[in-house]
KERORO-211697 format. One line per 3 residues: their letters; for each residue x, y, z of C-alpha. Coordinates in steps of 0.05 Angstrom, whole numbers, plus 32768, in hexadecimal, padded with zeros to 4 digits. Each point is the difference from the previous one (the first is absolute). Example, Ala and Ser with C-alpha at 12.3 -4.5 7.8 and 13.67 -1.06 7.14 Angstrom:
2
AS	80F6,7FA6,809C  801B,8045,7FF3
// end
This chain:
71
MLP	8000,8000,8000  8037,8032,8012  8026,7FFC,7FBE
RLG	7FC0,800E,7FD9  7FEE,803B,802D  8046,801B,7FF7
ELF	7FF5,7FFF,7FB5  7FBC,8023,8007  801B,8036,802F
PNN	804A,8007,7FED  800C,8043,8021  7FE8,7FE9,8045
AIE	8026,7FDA,8034  7FE5,7FBD,8018  801E,7FEB,8043
MIS	7FF8,7FBB,801C  8012,7FF4,8048  8007,7FBA,801B
KPR	8013,7FEF,8048  7FFB,7FC2,802C  7FBA,7FF7,801D
QEY	801B,800A,8047  8018,8047,7FEE  7FBA,8015,7FEA
QTV	7FE6,7FE9,8044  802E,802C,802B  7FEA,803C,8029
AYA	8032,802B,7FD9  7FDE,7FEE,7FBE  7FBB,800E,801D
ELG	8018,8045,8017  8010,8012,7FB7  7FB6,8001,7FF0
LPK	800A,7FD4,7FC2  7FCE,7FC9,7FEE  8009,7FB8,8013
APA	801F,7FD5,7FCA  7FEF,7FEC,7FCC  7FE9,8045,7FEB
IMV	8000,802D,7FC3  8006,804C,8006  7FFA,8033,7FC9
GGE	801C,8042,8018  7FE8,8003,8048  7FBF,7FDA,7FF3
IIA	7FFA,7FB7,8016  7FE1,7FDB,7FC5  8002,7FB9,801D
EGR	8014,7FE7,8045  8004,7FB7,8014  7FE7,7FE7,7FBD
DID	8010,7FFD,7FB6  7FE5,8033,7FCE  7FEA,7FF8,7FB8
ESA	8032,801D,7FCF  7FCB,802B,7FDE  7FEB,801E,8044
LEM	8049,8011,800F  8008,8020,7FBB  7FC1,802A,800C
AIR	801B,8017,8044  8042,8015,7FE1  7FDC,8026,7FC9
RHL	7FD5,8023,8034  803E,8013,8027  8024,801C,7FC2
GPP	7FC3,8028,7FEA  7FEA,800D,7FB9  8034,7FFA,7FC9
VL	8021,803F,7FE8  7FF0,800C,7FB7
// end
């Protein structure tokens, strides 16, 4: 999914963070205010938390975040 999204949105950074499950369950992680894994965020908006998301729903969320295309 990520390579295809990178092709659709080439000027935007896609960051994937992966840590051991134990690290997501620490008090320090909870204090960051980030969602529980697995999660997908677009900008500061949590799109999915604790579940998978359909690729088309993710693409729509990215397009909403980027706003209308510049002509």
